[in-house]
C-alpha positions in Angstrom: 56.5 130.4 131.2 59.4 128.3 132.6 59.7 126.5 129.2 59.9 129.9 127.5 62.6 131.1 129.9 64.8 128.0 129.4 64.5 128.3 125.6 65.5 132.0 125.8 68.6 131.2 127.9 69.7 128.4 125.6 69.3 130.7 122.6 71.4 133.4 124.2 74.2 131.0 125.2 74.6 129.1 122.0 76.1 132.0 119.9 78.7 132.6 122.5 80.0 129.0 122.2 78.9 128.2 125.7 76.5 125.6 124.6 76.0 123.6 121.4 72.6 122.1 120.7 74.2 119.3 118.7 76.5 118.2 121.6 74.2 118.3 124.6 71.2 116.1 125.6 67.9 117.9 125.5 65.8 117.7 128.7 62.0 117.5 128.1 59.3 117.4 130.7 56.1 115.5 130.1 53.3 113.8 131.9 55.6 110.9 132.8 58.2 113.2 134.2 61.6 114.3 132.9 63.3 112.3 130.1 66.6 112.6 128.3 66.8 112.7 124.5 70.2 111.6 123.2 72.1 114.1 121.1 72.4 113.5 117.4 75.9 112.5 116.1 77.8 115.5 114.8 80.9 113.8 113.4 82.7 116.0 110.8 83.6 113.0 108.7 80.0 112.2 108.0 79.3 115.6 106.6 79.7 116.6 103.0 82.6 118.9 103.9 84.2 116.1 106.0 84.0 113.6 103.2 85.6 116.1 100.8 88.6 116.6 103.2 89.0 112.8 103.6 88.9 112.3 99.8 91.6 114.9 99.2 93.8 113.5 102.0 93.4 110.0 100.5 94.3 111.2 97.1 97.6 112.7 98.5 98.4 109.3 100.1 97.7 107.6 96.8 100.0 109.9 94.9 102.8 109.2 97.4 102.3 105.4 97.3 104.0 102.7 95.3 101.8 100.0 96.7 98.4 99.9 98.4 97.2 96.9 100.5 93.6 96.4 101.6 93.1 94.6 104.9 89.7 93.6 106.4 89.0 96.2 109.1 86.1 94.7 111.0 86.8 94.3 114.6 90.0 96.4 114.6 90.1 98.9 117.5 91.6 102.4 117.4 94.2 101.2 120.0 95.2 98.3 117.6 95.6 100.7 114.7 97.7 103.1 116.8 99.9 100.1 117.7 100.3 99.2 114.1 101.2 102.8 113.1 103.9 102.9 115.8 105.8 100.1 114.2 105.3 100.9 110.5 108.0 102.8 108.5 107.5 106.5 108.7 106.6 106.7 105.0 103.8 104.1 105.3 100.3 105.2 106.4 97.6 102.9 107.8 94.2 104.4 107.4 90.6 103.3 107.6 88.8 104.8 104.6 85.2 104.2 103.3 85.2 102.0 100.3 83.3 104.6 98.2 85.9 107.3 99.0 88.8 105.0 98.3 87.3 104.0 95.0 87.1 107.7 94.0 90.6 108.4 95.2 92.2 105.6 93.1 90.1 106.1 90.0 92.3 106.6 87.0 95.5 105.6 88.9 97.6 102.5 88.8 95.9 101.4 92.0 92.4 101.3 90.7 92.3 97.5 90.9 92.6 97.6 94.7 89.0 99.0 94.9 87.4 96.2 92.8 84.9 94.1 94.9 85.6 95.9 98.2 83.2 95.0 100.9 82.7 95.9 104.5 85.1 98.0 106.4 88.8 98.0 105.3 92.1 99.2 106.6 94.4 100.4 103.9 98.2 100.5 103.9 99.6 103.2 101.7 103.2 102.1 101.1 106.0 104.3 99.7 108.6 103.2 97.2 111.1 100.7 98.7 109.1 100.2 101.9 107.1 97.1 101.0 109.3 94.6 102.8 109.7 96.4 106.2 106.0 97.4 106.0 104.8 93.8 105.6 107.3 92.6 108.3 105.8 95.1 110.8 102.3 94.1 109.7 102.9 90.4 110.2 104.3 91.1 113.7 101.2 93.2 114.5 98.9 90.4 113.3 100.6 88.0 115.7 100.5 90.4 118.6 96.8 91.3 118.1 95.9 87.7 117.3 94.4 88.6 113.9 95.6 85.5 112.1 92.2 84.0 111.1 91.9 83.7 107.3 89.1 86.2 107.3 91.4 88.9 108.7 94.3 88.4 106.3 95.1 91.0 103.5 92.8 90.3 100.6 94.1 92.5 97.7 97.0 94.8 96.8 97.7 96.9 93.8 101.0 98.1 92.3 101.9 99.5 88.9 98.5 98.7 87.4 98.5 95.0 88.6 96.4 93.5 91.4 97.6 90.8 93.8 94.9 88.8 95.5 95.3 86.7 98.6 97.7 86.9 101.5 100.2 84.5 99.9 100.5 86.6 96.7 100.8 89.8 98.7 103.5 88.4 101.0 105.5 87.1 98.0 105.2 90.5 96.3 106.5 92.3 99.5 109.4 89.8 99.8 110.8 90.8 96.4 114.1 92.8 96.4 113.6 96.6 96.3 115.0 98.6 93.4 117.8 99.8 95.7 118.7 96.3 96.6 118.7 95.2 92.9 120.9 98.1 91.9 123.3 97.2 94.8 123.5 93.6 93.6 124.1 94.6 90.0 126.8 97.0 91.1 128.5 94.3 93.1 128.4 92.0 90.1 129.9 94.6 87.8 132.6 95.3 90.3 133.6 91.7 90.5 134.0 91.3 86.7 137.3 93.1 86.3 138.8 91.1 89.2 137.8 87.8 87.6 138.9 89.0 84.2 142.3 90.1 85.6 142.8 86.7 87.2 142.0 85.0 83.9 144.3 87.2 81.9 147.1 86.7 84.4 146.7 82.9 84.1 147.0 82.9 80.3 150.7 83.8 80.1 151.5 81.4 83.0 149.9 78.5 81.2 151.5 79.5 77.9 154.9 79.7 79.5 154.5 76.2 80.9 153.5 74.9 77.5 156.5 76.5 75.8 158.9 75.1 78.4 157.4 71.6 78.0 157.9 71.8 74.2 161.5 73.0 74.6 162.3 70.2 77.0 160.8 67.6 74.7 162.9 68.9 71.7 166.0 68.8 73.7 165.4 65.2 74.8 164.8 64.2 71.1 168.1 65.9 70.0 170.0 64.0 72.7 168.5 60.8 71.5 
């Protein structure tokens, strides 16, 4: 009778949002006394709908990226990820995504190579155009602060414009290259300096020619006197 009464109360409270069977421990009574049965995980990300949401969100990040870097994610805590996000450029996103979902998100894009041979858990950096250098600088500082400098924790692969870069050294070299904005600025400075140098050269021609004419004139006058 008591068991029936408890079941009835729970059934009435659940629809009102007072109680959720998936979020509470169920108390059972047996011959050995009362025991607690742990609730089953009810994480949204593990459901079909949750995975679909994460996949679409990841596709948006991929579309906005110019570079994607995969970093081994084993042992990284939520606090450490939050610390990294705080120092990254606003347009760079750090996110832990399941390898299977990341593979689907980059399929048919210039970043497909980043998903080849992915193993274990990974943290992905979705880097916007022109933000590779500041992103990697912040990442290196975070590595040092969190003491994640062991070779097994270093970035292992990156992809940009259909090309993959494997190993921390290759990725760091890639991120050290001048951005398009920096290259345009250097070219503009070079073009700006050309007229100045050309003007100096043109100005020097008549001066040199004048000196040569005067030298010839002086030599002729000396010969006439002789």
